[in-house]
C-alpha positions in Angstrom: 0.0 0.0 0.0 1.5 3.3 -1.0 -0.7 5.8 0.8 -0.2 6.7 4.4 -3.0 5.3 6.5 -4.3 7.2 9.6 -3.6 5.4 12.9 -6.5 3.8 14.7 -5.9 6.3 17.4 -6.6 9.2 15.0 -10.0 11.0 15.0 -12.3 10.9 12.0 -15.6 12.5 11.2 -19.1 11.3 10.4 -21.0 14.2 8.8 -19.3 16.7 11.0 -19.4 14.7 14.2 -15.9 14.1 15.4 -15.2 10.5 16.6 -12.1 10.5 18.8 -10.6 7.3 17.4 -11.2 4.6 14.8 -12.1 1.7 17.1 -15.9 1.3 17.5 -18.3 -1.0 19.3 -20.7 -2.7 16.9 -24.4 -3.2 17.6 -24.8 -6.4 19.6 -28.4 -7.7 19.5 -29.7 -8.3 23.0 -26.5 -7.1 24.6 -25.5 -3.6 23.6 -27.4 -1.7 26.3 -26.2 1.5 27.9 -23.7 -0.1 30.4 -22.1 -2.4 27.7 -21.7 0.7 25.6 -20.4 2.7 28.6 -17.9 -0.2 29.3 -16.6 0.0 25.7 -16.2 3.8 26.1 -14.4 3.4 29.4 -11.9 1.1 27.7 -11.3 3.4 24.7 -14.0 2.9 22.1 -14.4 6.1 20.0 -18.1 5.3 19.4 -20.6 2.7 20.6 -23.7 1.6 18.7 -26.7 0.3 20.6 -28.3 -3.1 20.2 -30.9 -3.0 17.5 -34.2 -1.4 18.6 -37.5 -2.0 17.0 -38.7 1.1 15.1 -42.3 -0.1 15.7 -41.6 -0.4 19.5 -40.5 3.2 19.5 -43.2 4.5 17.2 -45.9 2.9 19.5 -44.0 4.2 22.5 -43.7 0.7 24.1 -42.8 1.4 27.8 -40.1 -1.2 28.1 -38.4 -0.2 24.8 -38.3 3.5 25.9 -37.2 2.7 29.5 -34.5 0.2 28.8 -33.4 0.5 25.2 -33.5 4.3 25.0 -31.5 4.8 28.2 -28.3 6.7 27.4 -25.6 7.4 30.0 -24.1 10.9 30.0 -20.6 9.5 29.7 -21.1 7.4 26.6 -21.4 10.2 24.0 -21.0 10.1 21.1 -23.6 7.3 20.9 -25.5 5.8 18.0 -28.9 4.2 18.3 -29.5 1.4 15.8 -33.1 0.9 14.5 -34.6 -1.9 12.5 -37.9 -2.1 10.7 -39.6 -2.2 7.3 -41.9 0.8 7.2 -40.5 4.2 6.2 -43.0 6.3 8.1 -42.6 4.3 11.2 -38.8 4.6 10.8 -39.2 8.4 10.5 -41.2 8.5 13.8 -38.8 6.2 15.6 -35.7 8.1 14.5 -37.3 11.3 15.9 -37.9 9.6 19.3 -34.3 8.3 19.3 -33.0 11.8 18.6 -35.2 13.2 21.5 -33.7 10.5 23.8 -30.2 11.9 23.1 -28.7 9.9 20.3 -25.9 11.6 18.4 -26.3 9.3 15.3 -29.0 7.0 14.0 -27.9 3.7 12.5 -30.3 1.4 10.4 -29.8 -2.3 10.5 -29.9 -3.8 7.0 -27.7 -6.8 7.8 -29.3 -8.9 10.5 -29.3 -12.5 9.2 -31.7 -13.8 11.9 -34.8 -15.5 10.4 -37.4 -13.9 12.7 -36.1 -10.4 11.7 -35.7 -11.1 8.0 -39.2 -12.6 7.7 -40.7 -9.3 8.6 -38.8 -7.7 5.7 -36.2 -6.0 8.0 -32.5 -6.7 8.5 -30.7 -8.4 5.7 -34.0 -8.9 3.8 -33.8 -5.3 2.8 -30.9 -6.3 0.4 -33.7 -7.7 -1.8 -35.7 -4.4 -1.8 -33.5 -1.5 -2.4 -36.3 1.0 -2.9 -37.7 0.2 0.6 -34.2 0.4 2.0 -33.6 3.9 0.5 -37.0 5.0 1.8 -36.1 3.9 5.3 -32.9 5.8 5.2 -34.7 8.9 3.9 -37.3 8.6 6.7 -34.6 8.3 9.4 -32.8 11.4 8.0 -35.9 13.5 7.8 -37.3 12.3 11.2 -34.2 12.7 13.3 -32.3 15.6 11.8 -29.2 13.6 12.7 -26.5 11.9 10.7 -27.8 8.5 9.6 -25.5 5.5 9.0 -26.4 2.1 7.8 -24.9 -1.3 8.7 -25.3 -4.1 6.1 -23.9 -7.3 4.8 -22.3 -7.8 1.4 -25.2 -9.8 0.2 -27.7 -12.5 1.0 -25.9 -15.5 -0.5 -22.2 -16.1 -1.1 -21.2 -14.3 -4.3 -24.2 -11.9 -4.1 -23.2 -8.2 -4.1 -26.6 -6.7 -3.4 -25.3 -5.2 -0.2 -22.4 -3.6 -2.0 -24.8 -2.1 -4.6 -27.2 -0.9 -1.9 -24.4 0.7 0.0 -23.4 2.7 -3.1 -27.0 3.9 -3.6 -27.5 4.8 0.1 -24.3 7.0 -0.1 -25.0 8.6 -3.4 -28.7 8.9 -3.5 -29.8 9.3 0.2 -26.7 11.0 1.7 -26.2 8.5 4.5 -23.2 9.6 6.6 -21.3 6.4 6.8 -21.6 2.7 5.9 -20.9 -0.2 8.3 -19.9 -3.1 6.1 -19.7 -6.7 7.1 -18.3 -8.4 4.0 -19.8 -11.8 4.5 -23.2 -13.1 3.1 -26.1 -13.1 5.5 -26.7 -16.9 5.0 -23.2 -17.8 6.3 -23.5 -15.8 9.5 -20.0 -15.6 11.0 -18.5 -18.5 9.1 -15.7 -18.1 6.5 -13.2 -15.3 5.9 -14.6 -11.8 5.4 -13.9 -10.3 2.0 -11.8 -7.3 2.9 -11.0 -6.8 -0.8 -14.6 -6.1 -1.5 -14.6 -3.6 1.4 -11.7 -1.9 -0.2 -13.6 -1.7 -3.5 -16.5 0.0 -1.6 -14.1 2.4 0.1 -12.8 3.4 -3.3 -16.3 3.8 -4.7 -18.1 6.0 -2.2 -17.2 9.3 -0.5 -18.5 8.6 3.0 -16.6 6.6 5.6 -16.8 2.9 5.4 -16.5 1.0 8.8 -15.4 -2.6 8.5 -16.7 -5.4 10.8 -16.6 -9.1 10.8 -13.8 -11.4 11.9 -12.2 -9.0 14.4 -11.6 -11.4 17.2 -8.2 -10.1 18.2 -6.1 -7.0 18.0 -4.0 -8.6 15.2 -7.1 -9.5 13.2 -8.6 -6.0 13.6 -5.3 -4.3 12.5 -5.1 -6.6 9.5 -8.7 -5.9 8.5 -8.1 -2.2 8.8 -5.1 -2.3 6.5 -6.5 -4.8 4.0 -9.9 -3.1 3.7 -8.7 0.6 3.6 -11.7 1.3 5.8 -12.0 4.5 7.9 -12.5 2.5 11.1 -13.0 -1.0 12.6 -16.1 -2.1 14.4 -15.6 -4.8 17.1 -18.5 -7.1 17.8 -18.2 -10.6 19.3 -14.5 -10.2 19.8 -15.2 -7.6 22.5 -17.6 -9.8 24.5 -16.0 -10.2 27.9 -12.9 -8.5 26.5 -13.2 -4.8 26.7 -9.5 -4.7 27.0 -9.4 -5.2 23.2 -10.3 -1.6 22.8 -7.3 -0.7 25.0 -4.9 -2.8 22.8 -6.1 -1.2 19.6 -5.9 2.4 21.0 -2.4 1.9 22.5 -3.4 1.9 26.2 -2.4 -1.7 26.8 0.1 -4.2 25.3 -0.9 -7.4 27.2 -3.8 -9.3 28.6 -5.5 -8.2 31.8 -4.5 -9.5 35.2 -6.9 -11.7 37.1 -7.8 -8.9 39.5 -8.7 -6.7 36.5 -11.0 -9.4 35.1 -12.7 -9.9 38.5 -13.1 -6.2 39.0 -14.6 -5.7 35.6 -17.1 -8.6 36.0 -18.2 -7.1 39.4 -18.7 -3.8 37.6 -20.9 -5.4 35.0 -22.9 -7.2 37.7 -23.6 -3.9 39.5 -24.5 -2.1 36.3 -26.9 -4.9 35.3 -28.6 -4.7 38.7 -28.9 -0.9 38.2 -30.4 -1.4 34.8 -32.8 -4.3 35.4 -33.1 -4.8 39.2 -31.4 -7.7 41.1 -33.8 -10.4 40.1 -34.0 -9.8 36.3 -30.2 -9.0 36.2 -29.5 -12.4 37.8 -31.1 -14.1 34.8 -29.8 -11.7 32.2 -26.2 -12.1 33.3 -26.1 -15.8 32.7 -25.0 -15.2 29.2 -22.3 -12.7 30.3 -20.5 -15.0 32.9 -18.9 -17.4 30.4 -17.2 -14.6 28.5 -15.3 -13.5 31.6 -14.7 -16.7 33.6 -12.9 -18.3 30.7 -10.2 -15.8 31.3 -9.9 -16.8 34.9 -9.0 -20.5 34.3 -11.6 -21.7 36.8 -13.0 -25.3 36.9 -15.9 -26.2 34.6 -17.9 -26.9 37.7 -17.4 -23.4 39.0 -18.4 -21.9 35.7 -21.5 -24.0 35.5 -22.5 -23.1 39.1 -22.1 -19.4 38.4 -24.1 -19.6 35.2 -26.9 -21.4 36.9 -26.9 -19.0 39.9 -29.4 -16.2 39.6 -28.7 -14.9 43.1 -26.6 -11.8 42.6 -25.2 -11.5 46.2 -24.0 -15.1 45.9 -22.5 -14.5 42.5 -20.7 -11.4 43.7 -19.2 -13.4 46.6 -18.0 -16.2 44.3 -16.4 -13.8 41.9 -14.8 -11.6 44.5 -13.2 -14.7 46.0 -11.5 -15.4 42.7 -9.8 -12.0 42.9 -7.9 -13.2 46.0 -6.5 -16.2 44.2 -3.1 -16.2 42.6 -1.5 -16.4 40.1 -2.6 -13.6 37.8 -3.4 -14.4 34.2 
């Protein structure tokens, strides 16, 4: 590569909004609530995107959607709220509500491969209906008055470039502010090698920033994707689960893995924030999916991990985890 690439620690802009670095948290369905986003920001993410939020839930002002999914912590700005849906007027209304809630950006999900989302005509199914996808973006722009970005897959099936073609139209015809591009087909999920060469082709085709995602499980993989794709930024997803220290590695704040005490302290922080978010009882159930991401770094016995995951009693979970912090050696 002959050109000089910006460092991941350099700022960049999305429609005039300055993002302090080029390492972002991707939308994580069912996970990316305010405290997960805040955690990413604490560890160095330049921008965090919310879990996908139903545009219909916002439009109809569903109480739980507003109370839980529209909660934004003052320390997590800039923050992007991701919406999904299949009706342009509903998207216009939902984007306005998200803007009122304090979003700095609106993102539209056009890449979710999950069947129950696609069968409604939303997510990756929009790659089959470009006119509807363009109308959704237009509605979000007009409704929110904010920069609107879109995250999508490269296509539905392997070899399909419908996502690439849609990204070009979104940038050129509807003025979306950035494209989040996962260069794998929706039908293969997270399998196979992402096509970073296709991402580079998109970068060279459109004027707005392209943010690459997919396959970024380690700092080395993220750096390689950044260089090979020519993207403006990288967007960490599953690689950051239980590993917020990955943001520190990529932004130069850390060169090695966390110590045992750091992992324990972080998990206790997550437990406390979950309780703040959902209450002790609901948080106990909700956290069962979080525990495995952290305890695998602590080299505990399978029995301990199973006991913790089955345990919905937060005081007991806190005691079990705090006891691990007193054990040597460090990781």
